[in-house]
N, C-alpha and C positions, 0 to 999 in steps of 0.2 A: 144862760144869759149871753147874748151876743155882744161882742166887743164893738164899740162905736167911738168915733172921734169925740162926739159930744160928751159921752161918759168919761172919757179920759180927761177932757178939759175941765169938767165939773170936779173930778177928783183932784186935779192940780190946784184949782182955785180954792177948794176947801182946805187943802193941806197948806197952802200959802198963808191962809188966815190963821193957822195954828202955829204961831211963831215959837211956842214952847211946848213942853210935854205936860203942862199943867192939867190938861183935860184927861179924864179917865181913859186909859187904854186897856181894855179888858181882853180884846182878841189877841191871839198869838200868831206871829209870823216867823217861820223857821226856814232860812236858806240852808240847803244841805249840800254836802259832798263837794267841797273844794279840794283839789289835789295839789298840795304844795302850798307854802306860805305866801309866795308872791302872787299867784292867781287869787289867793285868798284876800289879799289887801284890796285888789281891784273889785272883787265881788262883794266884799264887806261894805265898801263905799257905796256900791249900788244897792245893797240890801238895806242900808240905812235910809236911803232915799225912798225905797219901796215901803219900808215901815212907816215913814213919815206920810207918804201918800195915802196909805191904807189906814192911818191912825191906829196902828197895831203895836203891841209890845214885841220887841225883837228878842228871840232866844239866841244866846251866844252861838255863833256859827259852828258847825261840825265839819271837821277836816277828814276827808276820805283817805284811805290808805292807797298811795300811788302804786300802780301795778309794777312800775319799774324800780322805784326806790324802796318800796316796802317799809315806809316810815310811818309809825303810828303816833307821831307827835300830835298833840291837841292844840287848840287855840291858846289855852292858858300856858302851855309849855313854851310858846313863842312870844306871845304878846302879854303886856301888863293888863290883865283883865279889869282890875279895879280902876285903873287910870282910864281905860277905854269907856267904862260905864259912866264915870264921873265927868269926863270931858263932853259927853253927849247928853247929859241929864236934862239940859234945857231944851233939847230937841225931840228926843223920843225916850220911851221907857225901855230898859233892857234888863233881862233876867239871865242869870248864869246857867240855870238848868230848866228843863221842862217841869212845870209844876205837877204835883202828884195827881191833881184832878184831871190832867190830860194824859196820864200814863197809858190809857186805853189806846191812844193814837199811835204808839210806837210800832205796833205790829203792822198797821196800815202804812206808816211811813217807810218802814223797811221794805215792804212789798212794792211800794211805789218806786223806791230807789233802785231795786233790783230789776224792775221791768221797764224802766224809762231811760236807760243809759244813752239811747240814740235819739232822744227827744230833740226836735228842731229848736235850735237856740238862736234863730235869726232875730233881729230887732223887732220886726212886726209880730212874730210869734210870741216873743217875750212880753211885749206890751199887752197882747191879747190875754196871756196868762195872768198878768198883774191886774188889769182893769176888768177882766171878764171872769175867768174861772176862780181866781183867788178871792175876789169880793163875794162871789156866790158861796164858796166853801166857808169863808169866814162867817158870813151871816148864818150859815146852817150849823156849823160845828164849833165856832169860836176859835178855830186853829186852822192854819193853812201852811203848806210847804211846797216848794218847787225843788225837785231833785232830778237831775243835777241842776244846780243854780248857775246861771251865766251872768257875766258882767256886761252883757250886751247893751245895757242901759247907757254905757259909756258913749255909744255911737249916736244916741238920739240928741236932737236939738232941744235940750232941756232948758227951762227958765234958769236965769243966773242964780237964783236962790238955791236951787238943787245942786248946781255945779259947785257953788261955794260950800255947800254942806258936804259934798264928796271930797272937796279939798281939805276941809276941816278933819274929816275922818283920816285921810291919807297922811297929812302932815302934823296933826296934833293929837288925834285920838289913838291911833295905832302906834304904840311905843313898845319896843322890845323889852323883854324881862331883864332885870338888873344883871344877871350873870352873862347874858349875851353882850350887853353894853360894856360890862367890865372887861370881858375877854377882848372885845374890839379895842378898847382903850389901851390895853396891854400890848396888843399886836401893832397898833399904829405907832405907839411910842418906840417900839423896837425897830420898826421899819424906818423911822426918822432918825434913829441913833446910828451914826456911821460906824460906831465901834462894834455894834452887835454882830454884824456879818463876819468881822475879822475873827471872832471867837468861835464861829460856827462852821467855817469852811477850811479846807486844807491849803497848804502853801501854793500848790499848783494853780488854784483859782486866783489867789491873791496876786500872782505874778502878772495876771492879765488886767488887773485893776489900774485904771489911769490915776494920775496925780490929782485930777479934779475930784475923784471920789474919795481919795485918801484925806482930802481936806474936809469932806463931809458936807454934802449939799442939803441933807435933811429932807430931800424930796423923794417921792416914790410914785411908780406907775402901777395901776391895777389892770391886769389882763384877765378878762373873763373868757376863759378858753372852754367853749362848749363843744367838746369832742368826746362824748360818752358813747357807749355801745348803742343805746337806743337811738341817738341822733344819727350815728353812722348807718345804722340799719334802716331808719326811716327815710334817709336821704336817697337810698338805693344807688349811691354812687360807688365807683371803683376806687379803692384807696391803695392799690398796688399790692394787695395781699394774695393775689392769685385766685385760682378756682376754689380752694379750700375756704378762704375768707368769704368769697361771694356766697357759697352754699351756707356757711354758718350764719351770715347776716340775713339771708333769705329765710332760713329756718326761724330765726329770732323774730322777724317780721310776722311770720305766720302765727307764732305763739302769742305775741303781744297784741297785734292788730288784726289777727285772722286774715292776713294778706291784703287788707284794705288800705293800701298805700298807693296814692296817686302816682308818685314818681316811678314806681316799679314798671310802669308801662313804657318808659322812655329809656333810651340807651345812655350810657355814661357820657358820650360826646354831646348828646342833646341836652342833658342836665347841666353839664359844665358850660356850654354855650349860653344857657339861660341863667347862669349864676345860681343854680339851685344846690350846689354842693358846698357843704361847710368847709371852712379852711382847716387844713391839718395843722398840727403844731409846727411842722417844718415851714409851711407856707406863711403862717402868722409870724414866725421868727424872721423870715425874709422881709415881710411887710414892715415890721418894726424897725429893722435895719434901714430899709429904704426911707422911712420917716425920719431917720436921724438918730434913733436910739442906738447906744453902743454898749460895750461891756462894762461901762461905768454906771449904767442905769440900774437903779434898785427896782426890781420887778416883783410884784406880789401876784401869784397865780391863784385866781379864784376858779376852782374847778373841783367837782366832786370826785370823779374817777375818769382819767383819760383812757380812752379805748386804745389798747396796745401797751399800756403801762409805761414804765420808766424808759423802755427802749424807744417808745414813740416820741417822747419829749427830750431825748438825749441831745438832738440837734439844737433845739430851742435852748436847752440849758448850757450848751457849749457857747452859744452866741451871747447869752446873758447869764454869766456865772453868779451874779448877785440876785438870783431868782429864789424866792421863798414862797411858802404857803403856810397855812395854819399849823400843819404838822411839824414843819422845820422850825417855826418861830416859837411854838408853845410846848411846854412839857406835857407828858402824858397825864399828869394830875390836872393841869389846867384845861386839857381837852376832854376830860372824863365825861362831862355832861353832854358833849356833842358826839361822842363816839357812837357810831351806828345810827346816827340821826341826821339824815341828809338834809332835812328841812332846817334844822338848827345850824348846821354847817353853812348852808346857803345864806341863812340870815346873817351869820357872822361875816361872811364874805361880802355880802351886799352892804352891810354897815361899814366895812372897811372901804368899800368902793366909794362911799359917800364922802370920805375924808382924804382920798388920794389927790395928788396934784393933777394927774391925768388918768382918765378911765377909758379903756379900749375894750370893746366887745367884739368877739370874733363871729358872732351869730345873732340872728334876730329873735332869740329866745326871750324868756321873761326877764332875765337879768339886765337886758339893755334898757328896760324901763327905768333903770337907775338914772339915766340921763334926765328924766323928768324931775326927779327928786333933786339931783345935783343943780339943775337950772333953778329950781325953786329956792335952793339955798345959796344961789349966787355963784355956783361953780359950773363953768361952761366948757371946760377942757375935756372933751370926750370925742371918740371916733368909733364909727361902726363901719368896717370895710364892706359889709353886706349891703349897706346903704338902704336899710329898711327902717328909718326912724319913725315912720308913721304907722307902724303895725297897730298900735293902740293910740287913738287921739288923746292928747293930754288936756286936762282942764285949763282954762285961762290962767288960773292962779299959779300954775307951774312957771309961768313966764313973768312973774311979778316978784322976783327974789328980793 
């Protein structure tokens, strides 16, 4: 079946007439292979719209194991699945697992997933898959899947109904599991308590603290420092580590991306002149100081693993001695459920970012999408020195806090 504009409009109109999920939805729609929880939220919102358009039952999304983080966390490990299903029950039907009657399809799906990693995910191709191939497959087999699934539907000029549905998914249906919310609350309370840091750092640090902080402002800044090994390698920039570092990062690029990195064809000077190099911890520290933050600023570091370790962030820590992260603020028992789980740690950091007084992102990665959620909640104090706010367009509802 060839994709046509008429076919797409017909599907849109039919779905708009179905304001609830009261009609029987027997066909199954399975979005597959989201890598990480944040891309998952955007793709889940799009998958709900697709399910509505196709009038199909949605199978709870599957999260792929990220090649870099090697995190096997599932959807239910991160999000409250029962709340998700209940919040959308008037829109579409959702099932937690693939019904037994469709167990025959798993072998086909796995084969599809393993052979289609380089599938074109442009907007036009995505629509062709949804309105063309998916409809044909649904009619023939009663189940359809796209692997890997993309959230490219975000970029389309969808009717307002579908944008509102995406917003409902993002802001109401997708809620973190209770233990993530609990740890967030604990860490936020400790960040706002001016006495907490005094019990956790040595006297040398406290000598640098100004009288303003001693009085306790109760405010804190979240810095999303995206300077991991994969980002450093993918940028193909020179970070002052000499020939050995260059060779190590080049080897890492070959292992993870088989050398398919666009930036590697440019020199470091060209990349920096074009603003393609991520800010180092030292550079972001100087930027914060230039913005007026000082050693009295309570700083929360949202970062999985900084490339170069503690040595790399020593300058940043000397500039901001009141800098904490989840490891320094929480006990080992409190952090037990997120140990070794990069997705859960990122979820906690993201949740804390939503409640900070100021949010600063050092890169255009997924975490900077926090600004959309913050704006939707009426919090507009954020900064992105890379100045790429529009990497992913935000639905209108994000600006109606």
